[in-house]
N, C-alpha and C positions, 0 to 999 in steps of 0.2 A: 180606571179613570175616576177622578174625584167626583163625588156626588154633591154638586153645588145646589143650594136650596133657594138662593135669592139672586135676582138680577144684579149684575155688576161686572167689574173687571177683576180677574183673579190672576195672580202670578205664582207659578210653580217652578221650583228648581228641578232641572232634569240633568242627571249626571251624564257627562260626555262619553263615558266608557273608556277614555284614555287613562293610562297609568303613567304617572310621572316617574322618570328615572333621574335621581339626584346624583350629584358628583360625590364620590367617596373622598374622605380626607386623605391628603397627600403629605401632611406635615407632622406626623407623629414619629418620633425617633426611638430607637432602642440602643442603649449604651451598655457595654460590658467592660469590666475592669476591676481594679482594686480600689476600694473607697478609703478615705483618710482613716477611718476606723475599720480595719480589715475584718473585724468580728461582727460588724453590723449587718444583720439580715443576710447571711451568706446563702448563695445558691437559691435566691428567691427573686422573682421578677416583681418589682414594685412600681406603681405608676406615680408620677410626680407632675404637678402643675406649676411649680415655681421653685426658685432657688432656695427659699426658706425651708421648704419641705425637705430638700436634700440635706441641708445643714442639720435639721432636727433629727433626721433618721440615720445619717451616714458619717457625720463628722465627730460627734461625741467630744472627747477631750483632746483630739488630735490638734497639733499645732502646725502641721505641714500638709499641704494639699497633694493630690495625685493627678495623673493624667485624666482619670475618670472625673474627679471633682471639677477640674478646669474645663473639661468638655461639657459637662452639664451646665456650668456657669456660662460658658460661651454660647451654648445653645439658647438659653433663655435671654441672654444679653442681646442676641442678634435677631430675635423675633420669634423664637420657638415658644410654643404654649403648652405642649404636653410631651412627655417622654417616659419610657420605661427604663429602669436601671436594674442591672444584675451585678452584685458584688461577688466576685469569685474568690476573694480573700488572697492572702499571700501564698504564692506557689500554686494557685488554682489553674484550672484548665478552661479554655474557651469553649470546649465541646463536652467535656465530661465523659461519662460512660453510659451504657444502656441502663445499668443499675442505679447510677446517680447522675441524672442529667444536670447540666449547669451551663453557664455562658449563653451563647447564641441558641443552644438547644432549647432553652426555656422560652425563647421567642416563637417557637414553632406553633404554639397553640394560641398566640395573640394575633388576631387577624387584622387589626387596625394599624399595625406598624407598617410604615412605608420606607423607612431608611434605618440601617443598622450600622454601628461602628464599634470598634474595639480600640479606643484611644491609646496610642503609644505602642500597640502591638504591630510590628512592621517586619515580620520575617515570613519565610515561605509557608510555615505551618499556619500562622495567623491568616495570611492571605487565602490559603486553601480552605480554612474553616469558614471564613466569611463568604467566599465565593460559592462553596457547596451549599451554604444556607440559602442564599438568594437565588441560586440557579435551580434549586429543587423544583420539580413540576408543580408542587403544591404551594410554593412560596414565590412565584414569579410576579408578585405584586409589590416588591420592594427592591431597593438598591443598597449596596454596601459602599460606604464612604471609607476609603483606606488612607492610612498615613504612610509616609516614607520614613526611613530611619532619620534620626536627628542629625547625625553627621554624615555628610556625603561629600567626599573629596572630588570625585569625578561624576558629573551629572550624567555622563554616558552610561554609568552603571544602572541608572534608573530606567533605561530603555531595555534592559536585559532582565528577564525573570529567572529567579533561582528555581531549581526543581527539587531541592532538598526539602522533604516533608510534604511534597505534593503527591496526592494519591496516584498510584499507577505510573509514577515517573520512572523512566528507564534508569537502571543502576549503572553507574560508570565505574570502570576499573582503570581509567586513564588518569594519571596524576595531573596532567595539564588541564584536563576537563574539570577536575576538582578545584584547581587553582582558579579557573575561570568562574566557578560558582561563587567564589569569595567576592568577585567583582560584580555579581548579579544582585541588584537590590530592588528591582522593579517587581510589580505584581504581574501575574500571568494574564494573557488575553482572556476576555469574556466574550464569546461569540455573540451572545444576545445583548451585550452592553449593560449587564446588571451590576457592574462595579465601576467606581471612579477613584482615581488616585490623586492626592494633592501634595504639593511640595512648595516651599520648605516648612519647617516648624516656625512658630511665632513666639515673640517675646510678649509677656503679659504680666499683670500683677496677680499673684496667687490670691484668690479670694479667701483662703483660709489663713495664710500666714501674713499676707500683705506685702510680701517681698516680690521682687522681679524674678521671674522664672521663664525658662523655655518650655514650651508645651506643644504637643501635636495639634494640628488645626481641625481635625475631623468634627469635633463638637461645634466649633464656631461655624464651619461650613454647613453643617446640618441646620443651624439656626438661620443662616442666610437663605438656604433653600426654603425654609418655612416662611421667612419674611417675603421672599419673592412670590411664593404661592399666594400669600394674603394680599399683596399689593398689586401684582400684575397677573398672576395666574401660573399654573404649572407649566404652561406652554412657553413661558419666558425663560430663556437660558439664564441660569443663576451665575452670571459672570458680569464683570465690570461693576461689581458691588463691593462697598466698603465692609471691612470686618471690624465690628465694634469690639473694643477691648484689646485689640492688637496694638502694641506700642512699637514694635519693630519686628524684623525678621532675622532668623538665624543666618540666613544667606540672602543677599540681594541678587536675585536672578537677573541676568542681563538679557537683552533681546536675542543675542546670539545663542545663549544657552536655551532659551525657550524655543528657538527654531529647531533645536535638537529634540527637546522634550515633547512639544505639542503633538507632532505626528505620531509619537509613541503612546499618546493618551495620558500623559502626565500633565495635570493642570497646575499651572504655576500661580503662586500668590506673589504679587509684586508691589513694590513701593514706587509711587509716582509723586514727584514734587508738586505740592499744591493740592493733590487729591488724596494723598495718604496711601494706606495699604488696601489693596483690592484683589479680589479673585479675578485672574486674567486667563481663564480657560474654562471650557464647558464640555470637555470630551469624556467619553466613557472609555473603558479598556477594550471596546470592540475593535475589530480590524478596520483599517482605514476605509475600505470600500463598503462597510456595513451601513445599512440604513439606520442603525442604532448607535452610531458613533457620537451622537450628541446627547448630553444628559437630559435636556428638555424633551427630546423626542422619545427617549426610553420612558421617562416618567409620565408624559402625556399618554403614551400607549398603555402603560400600566393603569392609569386612572380610568381610561375608557373601558379597558377589559373588565376591571373590578366593578365599575359602575353598572355596566350592561349586565354582567353576571348577577349582581345583587338585584338589579331592578327588573330582571325578567324571571326571577325565581318562581313567580306565580304561574308560569306556563307548565310547570311540572305536573303531570297527571291530567292535563287538559286534553280534550280530543284533538288529535293531530291532523287537522284538516285546513282547508283554505281560510276559514274564519280565523283560526289561530295564527296562520302565517301573516295574514293581513294585519292583525293586531300587533304582532312582533315588529313588522316593518314600520307601522305607525309610531309605536312607542320609541323604538331606537332611532328612527328618523327625527322625531321631535327632539330627542336628547342631543343628537349630533348637530342638529341645526343650532341649538343653543351654544354648543361648543364652538361651532363655526362663527357665530355672532360675537363670541368672546375674543375672536382673533386667533384662535389656536389652529385653524385649518386654512390651507391655501385655496383660493378660488373666489371669484366674484359672485358665484351663486352656490347654494348648497349642493347642487348636482355636480359641480366641479370639485367640491371639497370632500365629498364622501359618497359611498353607495351602500345600500342595505339590500341584500338578496335573500329572500326566504320564500321558496315556492316549490313546485313539483320537481324542479331540476335539482335543488339542494336537498330535497327530501323524497327520494325515490322509495318504492315499496320496501326495499331491504332496510333502509334507514328507519322507516316508520315501524317496521316489524321488530326492530331492535329497541323500540321505545325511545327513540331520539328525535329531536327536531333540530335541524342544522341551519344556522344563519351565517351567511358570509357578509363581512363588513370590511369595507375599504376606506381608508382615511388618507388624506394628503397633509401631513404635518407641515407647518409653515417653513421649517428648515430642517432637513433638506426637502426639496419639493419632490418627494417620491411617495408612491402609495405603499402603505404597509398593510398587508392582509392578515387578518386573524379570523379563525373559525370558532364560533361559539356553539357548543352542543349542550342542550338541556336534556337530561336523561332521568327517567324514573329510578334508575339504579344508582346514579351518581348525580347529585344535585346540579353540578355544573363543571364543565371542562373547557379549557381554552387552549388553542394551538395557534401559533403565530409563524408566519413565514414571509419573506420578502416577495413582492410581486415582480 
C-alpha cells in the first residue's frame, strides 16, 4: 500500500487482472504461380503490401502478365492489403520436394496467412496440393480458394471430382472409368470445409500489357474476402459482392446452371443487369449436411480458434487449479462477448450465443497429470444456427492444440 504523507484525495490505477484476447487477422493471402519475370525471386516467399511492390519485384522487362500477376492485382484492387507471393518459375511445382521446398510448402512456416490460392492451377494435382496444405492439423487456420478450368462445356462436370493425382486414390483399370475422369473437373470434398471453388473465369484488363485477357478469379475473390472482413466482419458471407476490375465473364451462368452447381459447393460469379458482376455463392466444399458448408462459418471458426489459442498462451506453465480455470473462463468469455456484440453469433444474450466450460469436469486428474488444461467452447454462428464445438488444450509440451467437432 502506498505511503501517503499529506492529507488529500489520491487516485491509484489498479490492474483488473483480465487479459484481453484480440482478433487475429483474417485477410492475409498467399499466392503461388509463375510471375511475369519467371526468374524473379524463385522459390521464395515474399510479402507485399501493394501492387507497385509486385511490379518492382516480379515484372521486370516482361510485356505480358500471368495468372499470378492478375491475381495479385485483383487482390489489392478489391480491398486486400497484404499478401505473400511465391514464384515457382516456368515448369515449377506447387509442392516441391523435401530437399527443395517451393510453392505452398513455403507457406507452412508463415502463421499469419489465412487464405491461399494457386491462380490458374485447376487440375486434380493442384486441388490435392492446396487441400493437403489447409487440412493439415497444424494449418487449419486458413482456407484455399480454388479456380475451375477456363473452358467448361458441361457445368455438370464441375460437380464431379477427378481422382487422378489425388493421394491414395484407387487405381482404375476400367476404360469407361478413365473416360469418366476426363469429364470430372470439380474439386474433391473437404469434410472440414477448408476449401472453396469459384466459377467461371473473368475478363479483365491485364495490368502488365493493358490488353483484355481472361483470368482465373481466385485473386479477386481473396480481395473481396478481405474487403468484407474490413467493412462487415469475418462473420459476413463474402457473397452478393461486386468484383472490382472484372469487365465480363467467360461464361454467363444461368439460374438453372447455378441450381446444379450450388449444392455441389461450386460458387458462381454472375452478371446482373444494373448491378454488374457479383459473387453469388458462399459455399465451401464441405458436404451438404456439414456445419461448415458456408465460407463465413468456417472462417469465423478459424478466427476464434486462432485468437483464443494466441490469447491464452500465457496459461502454459501456470498452476492448473480453480484460479486458472476461472481466469480462462473470464478471458475467453469476454472475447466471445465482443464477437457476439459484433453480430457474429446467434442469440439475444451471450448465454444463448456461446458457452465456455473449464472446470474439474474438463480437467480431471489424468488431464492435469498430463500437463494439460482443457477448455470446451461452444459457439452458435449466425448461419447456420448450429453449435460448433471445439476443444482447446494448452500443454507445457505443446503450446496449443485445437480439435473441432460438430455438436
